[in-house]
LOMAR-113632 format. One record per residue: residue number from 0; chain; x, y, z of N, C-alpha, C, O in turn. Coordinates in nm, 4 decimals. Atoms other than C-alpha are relative to their C-alpha. Layout:
% LOMAR-113632
{node NUM A {X Y Z} {X Y Z} {X Y Z} {X Y Z}},
...
% end
This chain:
% LOMAR-113632
{node 0 A {0.0793 -0.1237 -0.0026} {0.0002 0.0013 0.0003} {0.0879 0.1200 0.0017} {0.0338 0.2264 -0.0284}},
{node 1 A {-0.0856 -0.1175 0.0021} {0.2969 0.2396 0.0293} {0.0140 0.0560 -0.1413} {0.0565 0.1705 -0.1569}},
{node 2 A {0.0037 -0.0567 0.1388} {0.2725 0.2743 -0.3554} {-0.1234 0.0636 -0.0428} {-0.1273 0.1297 -0.1466}},
{node 3 A {0.1313 -0.0578 0.0338} {-0.0899 0.3776 -0.3516} {0.0085 0.1614 0.0063} {0.0660 0.2195 0.0983}},
{node 4 A {0.0049 -0.1430 0.0139} {-0.1462 0.7446 -0.4612} {-0.1375 0.0472 0.0179} {-0.2161 0.0408 -0.0766}},
{node 5 A {0.1415 -0.0427 -0.0185} {-0.4629 0.8846 -0.3031} {-0.0255 0.1362 -0.0745} {-0.1413 0.1769 -0.0845}},
{node 6 A {0.0203 -0.1301 0.0637} {-0.4121 1.2167 -0.4896} {-0.0601 -0.0119 -0.1362} {-0.0852 0.0921 -0.1971}},
{node 7 A {0.0554 0.0180 0.1384} {-0.5518 1.0780 -0.8149} {-0.1518 0.0078 -0.0059} {-0.2087 -0.0150 -0.1127}},
{node 8 A {0.1491 -0.0038 0.0002} {-0.9194 1.1201 -0.7140} {-0.0426 0.1233 -0.0748} {-0.0026 0.2345 -0.0403}},
{node 9 A {0.0444 -0.1179 0.0772} {-1.0918 1.3417 -0.9741} {-0.1117 0.0742 0.0739} {-0.2286 0.0403 0.0561}},
{node 10 A {0.1061 -0.0679 -0.0834} {-1.2789 1.5782 -0.7391} {-0.0867 0.0793 -0.0857} {-0.2079 0.0746 -0.0645}},
{node 11 A {0.0743 -0.0817 0.0811} {-1.3902 1.8175 -1.0078} {-0.0231 0.1353 0.0494} {-0.0783 0.2172 -0.0241}},
{node 12 A {0.0100 -0.1355 -0.0602} {-1.3843 2.1206 -0.7748} {0.1223 0.0184 0.0888} {0.1935 -0.0777 0.1183}},
{node 13 A {-0.1096 -0.0320 -0.0910} {-1.1293 2.2885 -0.5546} {-0.0140 -0.0672 0.1346} {-0.1226 -0.1056 0.1781}},
{node 14 A {0.0023 0.0598 -0.1393} {-1.0289 2.1489 -0.2158} {-0.0855 0.0892 0.0853} {-0.1543 0.0319 0.1698}},
{node 15 A {0.0743 -0.0874 -0.0852} {-1.1958 2.4546 -0.0533} {-0.1468 -0.0305 -0.0231} {-0.2232 -0.0411 0.0728}},
{node 16 A {0.1431 0.0254 0.0258} {-1.5285 2.3838 -0.2342} {-0.0371 -0.1387 0.0632} {-0.1441 -0.1517 0.1226}},
{node 17 A {0.0278 0.1320 -0.0562} {-1.5052 2.0107 -0.1278} {-0.0105 0.0174 0.1543} {-0.1046 -0.0375 0.2116}},
{node 18 A {0.0058 -0.0224 -0.1438} {-1.4385 2.1172 0.2354} {-0.1279 0.0720 0.0385} {-0.1909 0.0388 0.1389}},
{node 19 A {0.1172 -0.0736 -0.0317} {-1.7235 2.3653 0.2223} {-0.1215 -0.0896 -0.0045} {-0.2111 -0.0841 0.0796}},
{node 20 A {0.1123 0.0909 0.0177} {-1.9553 2.0980 0.0925} {-0.0141 -0.0945 0.1143} {-0.1239 -0.1160 0.1657}},
{node 21 A {-0.0019 0.0937 -0.1184} {-1.8536 1.8514 0.3668} {-0.0543 0.0668 0.1266} {-0.1270 0.0060 0.2053}},
{node 22 A {0.0437 -0.0826 -0.1248} {-1.9164 2.1197 0.6341} {-0.1569 0.0190 -0.0069} {-0.2302 -0.0041 0.0893}},
{node 23 A {0.1480 -0.0219 0.0166} {-2.2640 2.2033 0.4918} {-0.0774 -0.1300 0.0176} {-0.1820 -0.1346 0.0823}},
{node 24 A {0.0686 0.1342 -0.0090} {-2.3551 1.8333 0.4586} {0.0054 -0.0531 0.1541} {-0.0913 -0.1119 0.2026}},
{node 25 A {-0.0034 0.0464 -0.1328} {-2.2424 1.7553 0.8095} {-0.0911 0.0709 0.1032} {-0.1354 0.0131 0.2024}},
{node 26 A {0.0785 -0.0798 -0.0847} {-2.4383 2.0432 0.9649} {-0.1455 0.0158 -0.0401} {-0.2384 -0.0106 0.0363}},
{node 27 A {0.1320 -0.0413 0.0563} {-2.7306 2.1457 0.7421} {-0.0832 -0.1251 -0.0298} {-0.2013 -0.1249 0.0048}},
{node 28 A {0.0831 0.1116 0.0480} {-2.8467 1.8068 0.6056} {-0.0571 -0.0705 0.1323} {-0.1794 -0.0736 0.1463}},
{node 29 A {0.0579 0.0826 -0.1062} {-2.8837 1.6005 0.9357} {-0.0836 0.0858 0.0961} {-0.1695 0.0318 0.1657}},
{node 30 A {0.0785 -0.0803 -0.0938} {-3.0234 1.8974 1.1313} {-0.1222 0.0525 -0.0581} {-0.2066 0.1055 0.0142}},
{node 31 A {0.1268 -0.0487 0.0536} {-3.2897 1.9866 0.8804} {-0.1209 -0.1011 0.0271} {-0.1039 -0.2226 0.0378}},
{node 32 A {0.1208 0.0793 -0.0288} {-3.6448 1.8644 0.9453} {-0.0178 -0.1006 -0.1132} {0.0123 -0.0713 -0.2289}},
{node 33 A {0.0169 0.1039 0.0958} {-3.7301 1.5373 0.7720} {-0.0809 0.0385 -0.1270} {-0.0592 -0.0191 -0.2336}},
{node 34 A {0.0725 -0.0344 0.1139} {-3.9799 1.7110 0.5434} {0.0518 0.1187 -0.0781} {-0.0172 0.1694 -0.1666}},
{node 35 A {-0.0620 -0.1103 0.0596} {-3.7389 1.9879 0.4386} {0.0662 -0.0436 -0.1276} {0.1823 -0.0079 -0.1472}},
{node 36 A {-0.0672 0.0421 0.1191} {-3.6719 1.8244 0.0984} {0.0432 0.1150 -0.0862} {0.1544 0.1108 -0.1389}},
{node 37 A {-0.0327 -0.1180 0.0726} {-3.6799 2.1651 -0.0794} {0.1258 0.0650 0.0401} {0.2026 0.1116 -0.0441}},
{node 38 A {-0.1212 -0.0580 -0.0579} {-3.4089 2.2926 0.1507} {0.1266 -0.0842 -0.0400} {0.2283 -0.0303 -0.0838}},
{node 39 A {-0.1191 0.0853 0.0388} {-3.1753 1.9945 0.0889} {0.0238 0.0039 -0.1478} {0.1381 0.0057 -0.1935}},
{node 40 A {-0.0196 -0.0138 0.1491} {-3.2417 2.0137 -0.2848} {0.0692 0.1256 -0.0378} {0.1574 0.1287 -0.1236}},
{node 41 A {-0.0703 -0.1278 0.0273} {-3.1469 2.3773 -0.2795} {0.1448 0.0045 0.0321} {0.2249 0.0632 -0.0407}},
{node 42 A {-0.1456 0.0117 -0.0419} {-2.8207 2.3045 -0.0901} {0.0695 -0.0730 -0.1155} {0.1698 -0.0241 -0.1674}},
{node 43 A {-0.0626 0.0824 0.1102} {-2.7389 2.0370 -0.3551} {0.0177 0.0862 -0.1215} {0.1272 0.0903 -0.1777}},
{node 44 A {-0.0133 -0.0871 0.1134} {-2.8173 2.2838 -0.6358} {0.1112 0.1048 0.0118} {0.1826 0.1372 -0.0832}},
{node 45 A {-0.0992 -0.1084 -0.0277} {-2.5974 2.5479 -0.4723} {0.1380 -0.0568 -0.0267} {0.2268 0.0166 -0.0699}},
{node 46 A {-0.1336 0.0678 0.0167} {-2.3057 2.2976 -0.4920} {0.0136 -0.0664 -0.1212} {0.1066 -0.1455 -0.1375}},
{node 47 A {-0.0240 0.0478 0.1336} {-2.3699 2.2117 -0.8552} {-0.0817 -0.1226 -0.0448} {-0.0649 -0.1636 -0.1596}},
{node 48 A {0.0762 0.1092 0.0309} {-2.6146 1.9187 -0.8494} {-0.1137 0.0457 -0.0910} {-0.1605 0.1585 -0.0762}},
{node 49 A {0.1118 -0.0262 0.0738} {-2.8871 1.9062 -1.1093} {-0.1244 -0.0772 0.0620} {-0.1340 -0.1991 0.0477}},
{node 50 A {0.1111 0.0574 -0.0771} {-3.2078 1.8380 -0.9079} {-0.1323 0.0422 -0.0703} {-0.1557 0.1615 -0.0897}},
{node 51 A {0.1373 -0.0321 0.0595} {-3.5554 1.8241 -1.0722} {-0.1053 0.0409 0.1064} {-0.0775 0.0514 0.2259}},
{node 52 A {0.1121 -0.0460 -0.0840} {-3.8916 1.9326 -0.9327} {-0.0554 -0.1257 0.0717} {-0.0565 -0.2376 0.0203}},
{node 53 A {0.0697 0.1014 -0.0859} {-4.0613 1.7343 -0.6548} {0.0882 -0.1074 0.0474} {0.0398 -0.2158 0.0800}},
{node 54 A {-0.1003 0.1045 -0.0462} {-3.7449 1.5455 -0.5553} {-0.0085 -0.0068 0.1564} {-0.0174 0.0991 0.2185}},
{node 55 A {-0.0056 0.0181 -0.1429} {-3.7455 1.4053 -0.1921} {0.1266 -0.0622 0.0329} {0.1600 -0.1651 -0.0257}},
{node 56 A {-0.1213 0.0416 -0.0467} {-3.4205 1.3570 -0.0199} {0.0024 -0.0023 0.1512} {-0.0135 0.1028 0.2134}},
{node 57 A {-0.0040 0.0009 -0.1443} {-3.3955 1.2415 0.3357} {0.1309 0.0634 0.0663} {0.2370 0.0684 0.0041}},
{node 58 A {-0.1066 -0.0808 -0.0544} {-3.1718 1.4315 0.5801} {0.1273 -0.0834 0.0257} {0.2324 -0.0237 0.0488}},
{node 59 A {-0.1218 0.0714 -0.0324} {-2.9264 1.1399 0.6353} {0.0697 -0.0574 -0.1306} {0.1665 -0.1329 -0.1220}},
{node 60 A {-0.0637 0.0268 0.1233} {-2.8447 1.0936 0.2659} {0.1350 0.0687 -0.0123} {0.1499 0.1803 0.0375}},
{node 61 A {-0.1337 -0.0533 0.0083} {-2.4762 1.1539 0.1809} {0.0434 0.0015 -0.1432} {0.0181 -0.0914 -0.2198}},
{node 62 A {-0.0461 -0.0185 0.1314} {-2.3162 1.2887 -0.1304} {0.1493 0.0403 0.0045} {0.1828 0.1391 0.0698}},
{node 63 A {-0.1405 -0.0193 -0.0018} {-1.9407 1.2783 -0.1883} {0.0199 0.1356 -0.0740} {0.0580 0.2366 -0.0148}},
{node 64 A {-0.0182 -0.1212 0.0869} {-1.9298 1.5311 -0.4779} {-0.1343 0.0231 -0.0664} {-0.1683 -0.0433 -0.1643}},
{node 65 A {0.1383 -0.0220 0.0596} {-2.2833 1.6762 -0.5472} {-0.0021 0.0503 -0.1407} {-0.0976 0.0277 -0.2151}},
{node 66 A {-0.0040 -0.0563 0.1383} {-2.1706 1.8547 -0.8645} {0.0032 -0.1181 -0.1041} {-0.0069 -0.0882 -0.2230}},
{node 67 A {-0.0041 0.1163 0.0865} {-2.1509 1.4984 -1.0217} {-0.1293 -0.0715 0.0140} {-0.1343 -0.1874 -0.0272}},
{node 68 A {0.1239 0.0785 -0.0279} {-2.5086 1.4023 -0.9272} {-0.1169 0.0808 -0.0719} {-0.1322 0.2025 -0.0619}},
{node 69 A {0.1270 -0.0486 0.0664} {-2.8286 1.4496 -1.1360} {-0.1150 -0.0921 0.0489} {-0.1140 -0.2146 0.0369}},
{node 70 A {0.1215 0.0757 -0.0406} {-3.1638 1.3545 -0.9905} {-0.1155 0.0694 -0.0714} {-0.1378 0.1894 -0.0548}},
{node 71 A {0.1127 -0.0565 0.0743} {-3.4659 1.4018 -1.2170} {-0.1283 0.0061 0.0765} {-0.1340 -0.0426 0.1894}},
{node 72 A {0.1243 -0.0317 -0.0629} {-3.8272 1.5001 -1.1366} {-0.0610 -0.1095 0.0811} {-0.0644 -0.2232 0.0341}},
{node 73 A {0.0827 0.0920 -0.0865} {-4.0185 1.3241 -0.8527} {0.0674 -0.1247 0.0314} {0.0014 -0.2280 0.0438}},
{node 74 A {-0.0705 0.1107 -0.0563} {-3.7394 1.0901 -0.7494} {0.0091 0.0087 0.1463} {-0.0023 0.1174 0.2028}},
{node 75 A {-0.0089 0.0068 -0.1534} {-3.7008 0.9788 -0.3837} {0.1336 -0.0605 0.0309} {0.1812 -0.1525 -0.0356}},
{node 76 A {-0.1342 0.0533 -0.0571} {-3.3757 0.9187 -0.1950} {-0.0247 -0.0240 0.1503} {-0.0607 0.0690 0.2224}},
{node 77 A {0.0330 0.0363 -0.1339} {-3.4140 0.7335 0.1364} {0.1165 0.0327 0.0965} {0.2233 0.0789 0.0564}},
{node 78 A {-0.0907 -0.0167 -0.1057} {-3.2337 0.7563 0.4668} {0.1320 -0.0823 -0.0201} {0.1286 -0.1967 -0.0656}},
{node 79 A {-0.1338 0.0684 0.0061} {-2.8564 0.6659 0.4749} {0.0411 -0.0426 -0.1345} {0.1332 -0.1236 -0.1445}},
{node 80 A {-0.0532 0.0322 0.1316} {-2.8241 0.6397 0.0989} {0.1335 0.0803 -0.0226} {0.1441 0.1989 0.0086}},
{node 81 A {-0.1277 -0.0520 0.0244} {-2.4660 0.7007 -0.0025} {0.0190 0.0214 -0.1457} {0.0075 -0.0755 -0.2207}},
{node 82 A {-0.0324 -0.0318 0.1357} {-2.3863 0.8732 -0.3319} {0.1525 0.0127 -0.0030} {0.1999 0.1250 0.0143}},
{node 83 A {-0.1453 -0.0073 0.0089} {-2.0072 0.7887 -0.3642} {0.0274 0.0463 -0.1430} {0.0585 -0.0340 -0.2309}},
{node 84 A {0.0032 -0.0638 0.1356} {-1.9947 1.0238 -0.6632} {0.1346 0.0417 -0.0515} {0.1461 0.1551 -0.0979}},
{node 85 A {-0.1230 -0.0229 0.0613} {-1.6356 1.0083 -0.7723} {-0.0217 0.0187 -0.1467} {0.0463 0.1027 -0.2056}},
{node 86 A {0.0465 -0.0217 0.1418} {-1.7917 0.9784 -1.1240} {-0.1407 0.0373 0.0042} {-0.1963 0.0500 0.1133}},
{node 87 A {0.1375 -0.0464 0.0057} {-2.1339 1.0813 -1.2376} {-0.1055 -0.1047 0.0417} {-0.0891 -0.2245 0.0191}},
{node 88 A {0.1084 0.0840 -0.0423} {-2.4545 0.9415 -1.0932} {-0.1305 0.0709 -0.0548} {-0.1531 0.1889 -0.0283}},
{node 89 A {0.1253 -0.0482 0.0519} {-2.7867 0.9913 -1.2698} {-0.1202 -0.0890 0.0506} {-0.1227 -0.2108 0.0331}},
{node 90 A {0.1194 0.0658 -0.0429} {-3.1224 0.9052 -1.1142} {-0.1221 0.0544 -0.0783} {-0.1516 0.1739 -0.0753}},
{node 91 A {0.1045 -0.0322 0.0938} {-3.4160 0.9033 -1.3537} {-0.1280 0.0475 0.0770} {-0.1399 0.0300 0.1982}},
{node 92 A {0.1306 -0.0568 -0.0609} {-3.7619 1.0636 -1.2867} {-0.0900 -0.1148 0.0479} {-0.1007 -0.2194 -0.0162}},
{node 93 A {0.0909 0.0977 -0.0702} {-4.0078 0.8752 -1.0518} {0.0709 -0.1220 0.0397} {0.0106 -0.2291 0.0469}},
{node 94 A {-0.0758 0.1152 -0.0533} {-3.7326 0.6490 -0.9319} {0.0142 0.0098 0.1477} {0.0010 0.1188 0.2033}},
{node 95 A {-0.0166 -0.0013 -0.1405} {-3.6738 0.5445 -0.5735} {0.1315 -0.0753 0.0289} {0.1597 -0.1827 -0.0242}},
{node 96 A {-0.1221 0.0651 -0.0501} {-3.3398 0.4711 -0.4033} {-0.0323 -0.0089 0.1552} {-0.0352 0.0888 0.2301}},
{node 97 A {0.0330 0.0206 -0.1449} {-3.4286 0.3119 -0.0667} {0.1145 0.0121 0.0906} {0.2301 0.0229 0.0496}},
{node 98 A {-0.0872 -0.0161 -0.1148} {-3.2616 0.3383 0.2679} {0.1259 -0.0901 -0.0063} {0.1190 -0.2066 -0.0455}},
{node 99 A {-0.1241 0.0732 -0.0190} {-2.9014 0.2312 0.3190} {0.0580 -0.0595 -0.1300} {0.1405 -0.1506 -0.1232}},
{node 100 A {-0.0590 0.0426 0.1198} {-2.8253 0.1784 -0.0476} {0.1266 0.0807 -0.0274} {0.1341 0.1996 0.0034}},
{node 101 A {-0.1306 -0.0612 0.0266} {-2.4649 0.2508 -0.1623} {0.0209 0.0006 -0.1433} {0.0288 -0.1055 -0.2053}},
{node 102 A {-0.0213 -0.0244 0.1459} {-2.4128 0.3948 -0.5109} {0.1429 0.0338 -0.0135} {0.1799 0.1480 0.0136}},
{node 103 A {-0.1373 -0.0172 -0.0052} {-2.0423 0.3483 -0.5623} {0.0488 0.0103 -0.1463} {0.0295 -0.0843 -0.2227}},
{node 104 A {-0.0496 -0.0272 0.1334} {-1.8811 0.4981 -0.8830} {0.1551 -0.0255 -0.0047} {0.2166 0.0090 -0.1056}},
{node 105 A {-0.1505 0.0121 0.0056} {-1.5142 0.4054 -0.7949} {0.0474 -0.1262 0.0746} {-0.0089 -0.1679 0.1758}},
{node 106 A {-0.0672 0.1161 -0.0721} {-1.2998 0.1093 -0.7011} {0.1506 0.0061 -0.0405} {0.1993 0.1085 -0.0884}},
{node 107 A {-0.1494 -0.0015 0.0304} {-0.9312 0.0074 -0.7515} {0.0274 -0.1185 -0.0871} {-0.0373 -0.2227 -0.0766}},
{node 108 A {-0.0519 0.0948 0.0922} {-0.7522 -0.1882 -1.0196} {0.0873 -0.1010 0.0886} {0.1967 -0.0692 0.1350}},
{node 109 A {-0.0741 0.0923 -0.0861} {-0.6492 -0.5033 -0.8270} {0.1178 -0.0725 -0.0653} {0.1929 -0.1481 -0.0037}},
{node 110 A {-0.1186 0.0587 0.0776} {-0.4025 -0.6028 -1.1091} {0.1172 0.1001 0.0048} {0.2296 0.0662 -0.0322}},
{node 111 A {-0.0976 -0.1104 -0.0059} {-0.2159 -0.2641 -1.0507} {0.0717 -0.0059 0.1361} {0.0004 0.0109 0.2349}},
{node 112 A {-0.0657 -0.0048 -0.1311} {0.0526 -0.2868 -0.7651} {-0.0328 0.1246 0.0732} {-0.0245 0.1231 0.1960}},
{node 113 A {0.0228 -0.1243 -0.0678} {-0.0422 0.0785 -0.6913} {-0.1470 0.0136 0.0284} {-0.1886 0.1163 0.0821}},
{node 114 A {0.1483 -0.0046 -0.0150} {-0.4177 -0.0010 -0.6809} {-0.0630 0.1238 -0.0593} {-0.1387 0.1931 0.0086}},
{node 115 A {0.0493 -0.1217 0.0691} {-0.5013 0.2729 -0.9305} {-0.1477 0.0064 0.0015} {-0.2171 -0.0952 -0.0024}},
{node 116 A {0.1450 -0.0215 -0.0055} {-0.8420 0.4218 -0.9177} {-0.0691 -0.0276 -0.1385} {-0.0175 0.0088 -0.2441}},
{node 117 A {0.0811 0.0308 0.1077} {-1.1035 0.3016 -1.1574} {-0.1400 0.0473 0.0216} {-0.1988 0.0142 0.1246}},
{node 118 A {0.1324 -0.0644 -0.0262} {-1.4330 0.4878 -1.1987} {-0.0888 -0.0324 -0.1203} {-0.0485 -0.0638 -0.2323}},
{node 119 A {0.1049 0.0278 0.1112} {-1.7582 0.4404 -1.3889} {-0.1293 0.0622 0.0465} {-0.1654 0.0449 0.1630}},
{node 120 A {0.1129 -0.0723 -0.0319} {-2.0748 0.6489 -1.3979} {-0.1145 -0.1112 0.0254} {-0.1103 -0.2215 -0.0290}},
{node 121 A {0.1192 0.0785 -0.0284} {-2.4006 0.4953 -1.2651} {-0.1234 0.0730 -0.0544} {-0.1380 0.1943 -0.0396}},
{node 122 A {0.1213 -0.0625 0.0543} {-2.7324 0.5535 -1.4366} {-0.1145 -0.0971 0.0385} {-0.1146 -0.2159 0.0061}},
{node 123 A {0.1185 0.0749 -0.0346} {-3.0632 0.4427 -1.2913} {-0.1252 0.0600 -0.0652} {-0.1632 0.1749 -0.0427}},
{node 124 A {0.1146 -0.0468 0.0929} {-3.3611 0.4677 -1.5278} {-0.1236 0.0486 0.0605} {-0.1491 0.0276 0.1791}},
{node 125 A {0.1318 -0.0488 -0.0440} {-3.6962 0.6315 -1.5038} {-0.0808 -0.1067 0.0575} {-0.0880 -0.2172 0.0036}},
{node 126 A {0.1001 0.0926 -0.0652} {-3.9387 0.4621 -1.2724} {0.0648 -0.1243 0.0693} {-0.0051 -0.2173 0.1096}},
{node 127 A {-0.0667 0.1214 -0.0675} {-3.6773 0.2179 -1.1238} {-0.0143 0.0178 0.1450} {-0.0351 0.1280 0.1956}},
{node 128 A {-0.0011 0.0001 -0.1454} {-3.6782 0.1165 -0.7611} {0.1205 -0.0901 0.0455} {0.1256 -0.2100 0.0180}},
{node 129 A {-0.1107 0.0797 -0.0676} {-3.3569 0.0087 -0.5812} {-0.0344 -0.0064 0.1433} {-0.0319 0.0926 0.2164}},
{node 130 A {0.0488 0.0177 -0.1374} {-3.4737 -0.1389 -0.2605} {0.1193 0.0112 0.1048} {0.2356 0.0305 0.0694}},
{node 131 A {-0.0820 -0.0233 -0.1106} {-3.3115 -0.1181 0.0834} {0.1418 -0.0832 -0.0011} {0.1456 -0.2004 -0.0387}},
{node 132 A {-0.1309 0.0620 -0.0282} {-2.9387 -0.2015 0.1491} {0.0607 -0.0692 -0.1208} {0.1236 -0.1746 -0.1112}},
{node 133 A {-0.0622 0.0414 0.1276} {-2.8373 -0.2487 -0.2120} {0.1397 0.0612 -0.0132} {0.1682 0.1669 0.0429}},
{node 134 A {-0.1257 -0.0543 0.0469} {-2.4865 -0.2013 -0.3468} {-0.0058 0.0028 -0.1539} {-0.0305 -0.0994 -0.2179}},
{node 135 A {-0.0145 -0.0178 0.1439} {-2.4540 -0.0585 -0.7042} {0.1333 0.0425 -0.0382} {0.1782 0.1518 -0.0040}},
{node 136 A {-0.1435 -0.0251 0.0322} {-2.1097 -0.0789 -0.8484} {0.0256 0.0920 -0.1135} {-0.0668 0.1325 -0.1841}},
{node 137 A {-0.0395 -0.0930 0.0966} {-1.9130 0.1419 -1.0784} {-0.0453 -0.0416 -0.1398} {-0.0352 -0.1596 -0.1734}},
{node 138 A {0.0203 0.0266 0.1339} {-2.0324 0.1736 -1.4419} {-0.1354 -0.0717 -0.0219} {-0.1680 -0.1041 -0.1361}},
{node 139 A {0.1329 0.0732 0.0162} {-2.3773 0.0039 -1.3780} {-0.1098 0.0906 -0.0556} {-0.1218 0.2071 -0.0175}},
{node 140 A {0.1243 -0.0677 0.0496} {-2.6911 0.1059 -1.5741} {-0.1199 -0.0945 0.0370} {-0.1251 -0.2117 -0.0004}},
{node 141 A {0.1294 0.0753 -0.0306} {-3.0313 -0.0060 -1.4336} {-0.1096 0.0483 -0.0870} {-0.1395 0.1676 -0.0814}},
{node 142 A {0.1066 -0.0376 0.0947} {-3.3089 0.0023 -1.6929} {-0.1183 0.0600 0.0651} {-0.1463 0.0407 0.1834}},
{node 143 A {0.1211 -0.0679 -0.0380} {-3.6168 0.2035 -1.6710} {-0.1060 -0.1036 0.0570} {-0.1183 -0.2135 0.0028}},
{node 144 A {0.1050 0.0820 -0.0604} {-3.8964 0.0506 -1.4546} {0.0455 -0.1326 0.0620} {-0.0373 -0.2189 0.0915}},
{node 145 A {-0.0537 0.1193 -0.0607} {-3.6709 -0.2171 -1.3130} {0.0023 0.0129 0.1513} {0.0344 0.1192 0.2045}},
{node 146 A {-0.0026 0.0090 -0.1497} {-3.7008 -0.3237 -0.9408} {0.1178 -0.0850 0.0294} {0.1344 -0.1942 -0.0250}},
{node 147 A {-0.1170 0.0753 -0.0618} {-3.3771 -0.4285 -0.7554} {-0.0441 -0.0450 0.1441} {-0.0771 0.0407 0.2261}},
{node 148 A {0.0460 0.0532 -0.1364} {-3.4680 -0.6408 -0.4480} {0.0962 0.0376 0.1099} {0.2114 0.0735 0.0853}},
{node 149 A {-0.0745 -0.0317 -0.1169} {-3.3455 -0.5802 -0.1027} {0.1354 -0.0816 0.0109} {0.1424 -0.1991 -0.0249}},
{node 150 A {-0.1231 0.0602 -0.0253} {-2.9836 -0.6536 -0.0161} {0.0741 -0.0554 -0.1335} {0.1557 -0.1471 -0.1234}},
{node 151 A {-0.0571 0.0515 0.1162} {-2.8788 -0.7107 -0.3722} {0.1414 0.0743 -0.0319} {0.1664 0.1865 0.0122}},
{node 152 A {-0.1280 -0.0498 0.0399} {-2.5318 -0.6510 -0.5144} {0.0037 0.0107 -0.1510} {0.0155 -0.0919 -0.2180}},
{node 153 A {0.0134 -0.0141 0.1368} {-2.5516 -0.4991 -0.8628} {0.1288 0.0350 -0.0545} {0.1789 0.1442 -0.0276}},
{node 154 A {-0.1415 -0.0200 0.0581} {-2.2198 -0.5333 -1.0546} {-0.0071 0.0074 -0.1451} {0.0953 0.0377 -0.2062}},
{node 155 A {0.0139 0.0004 0.1421} {-2.3580 -0.5522 -1.4103} {-0.1337 0.0755 -0.0393} {-0.2251 0.0877 0.0423}},
{node 156 A {0.1164 -0.0663 0.0475} {-2.6146 -0.3648 -1.6151} {-0.1279 -0.0932 0.0151} {-0.1178 -0.2151 0.0011}},
{node 157 A {0.1221 0.0710 -0.0014} {-2.9859 -0.4663 -1.5695} {-0.0894 0.0627 -0.1025} {-0.0956 0.1847 -0.1181}},
{node 158 A {0.0911 -0.0456 0.1041} {-3.2393 -0.4497 -1.8492} {-0.1285 0.0681 0.0556} {-0.1635 0.0494 0.1722}},
{node 159 A {0.1232 -0.0700 -0.0380} {-3.5554 -0.2378 -1.8353} {-0.1202 -0.0882 0.0335} {-0.1322 -0.1946 -0.0273}},
{node 160 A {0.1233 0.0667 -0.0273} {-3.8845 -0.3584 -1.6869} {0.0133 -0.1393 0.0621} {-0.0667 -0.2278 0.0318}},
{node 161 A {-0.0226 0.1295 -0.0551} {-3.7475 -0.6480 -1.4823} {-0.0016 0.0068 0.1471} {0.0179 0.1146 0.2033}},
{node 162 A {-0.0148 0.0135 -0.1410} {-3.7585 -0.7737 -1.1220} {0.1369 -0.0743 0.0061} {0.1565 -0.1788 -0.0559}},
{node 163 A {-0.1358 0.0591 -0.0152} {-3.3909 -0.8457 -1.0207} {0.0348 -0.0047 0.1418} {-0.0039 0.0844 0.2174}},
{node 164 A {-0.0442 -0.0002 -0.1445} {-3.2412 -0.9489 -0.6933} {0.1124 -0.1098 0.0083} {0.1222 -0.1993 -0.0757}},
{node 165 A {-0.0930 0.0934 -0.0431} {-2.9517 -1.1381 -0.5337} {0.1398 0.0492 0.0023} {0.1662 0.1653 -0.0289}},
{node 166 A {-0.1416 -0.0407 -0.0032} {-2.5748 -1.1390 -0.4897} {0.0672 -0.1102 -0.0637} {0.0841 -0.2175 -0.0058}},
{node 167 A {0.0161 -0.1100 0.0826} {-2.4822 -1.1145 -0.7613} {-0.1473 0.0183 -0.0515} {-0.2185 -0.0798 -0.0730}},
{node 168 A {0.1365 -0.0357 0.0516} {-2.8065 -0.9401 -0.8820} {-0.0193 -0.0621 -0.1330} {0.0678 -0.0524 -0.2195}},
{node 169 A {0.0414 0.0540 0.1256} {-2.9827 -1.1223 -1.1607} {-0.1476 0.0203 -0.0342} {-0.2321 0.0385 0.0535}},
{node 170 A {0.1419 -0.0184 0.0450} {-3.2990 -1.0873 -1.3642} {-0.0750 -0.1279 0.0464} {-0.0298 -0.2405 0.0253}},
{node 171 A {0.0852 0.1122 -0.0501} {-3.5736 -1.3044 -1.2047} {-0.1407 -0.0194 -0.0753} {-0.1920 -0.1291 -0.0974}},
{node 172 A {0.1320 0.0003 0.0774} {-3.8960 -1.2086 -1.3905} {-0.0282 0.1424 -0.0547} {0.0325 0.2415 -0.0142}},
{node 173 A {0.0440 -0.1317 0.0414} {-4.0645 -0.9318 -1.5814} {-0.0685 0.0701 0.1148} {-0.1249 0.0067 0.2040}},
{node 174 A {0.0599 -0.0736 -0.1142} {-4.1872 -0.6535 -1.3558} {-0.1466 -0.0146 -0.0122} {-0.2118 -0.0405 0.0889}},
{node 175 A {0.1416 0.0010 0.0123} {-4.5340 -0.6545 -1.4966} {-0.0384 -0.1214 -0.0917} {0.0336 -0.1448 -0.1888}},
{node 176 A {0.0414 0.1142 0.0778} {-4.7147 -0.9623 -1.6427} {-0.0229 0.0435 -0.1498} {-0.0800 0.1508 -0.1690}},
{node 177 A {0.0217 -0.0242 0.1355} {-4.7228 -0.9626 -2.0238} {-0.1516 -0.0167 -0.0325} {-0.2107 -0.1123 0.0177}},
{node 178 A {0.1341 0.0161 0.0350} {-5.0737 -0.9097 -2.1709} {-0.0283 -0.1157 -0.0866} {-0.1435 -0.1388 -0.1231}},
% end
């Protein structure tokens, strides 16, 4: 690990901006009333997030770099959701990210003796629901209207309109019965 270089993380803003965000998130988010979604959305916009109308974000949600996050109209973000946004994260409209889910856009190259950083954007389609305590890995795309079951580990793309769960997460059935 003495070869590891932590300075390669692509922040996208100055260290002062990052420090300012961490301070605001540590104080303003958890101390805001649970129904103050507009206030939390305004703070995220102030720091560069693209946040749609009618978005609900719980006070214990965490965002590493909010300027790399887009949340479209009427999406919901539950308690203790982590947006490890080293790379971009997009949440589609009318989507739900349930409590204690971890959206992770970065990992390390295990073949590299320096454990170089590897990143990949996450995209969660319109109308999708990622249930509680899921892990979504770097570079994953979850299709529109797909449901990811509780405690799932999503390491590969999931197609639209499916019910998926497991570790690793796999397609189990269509979300809606075919007519």
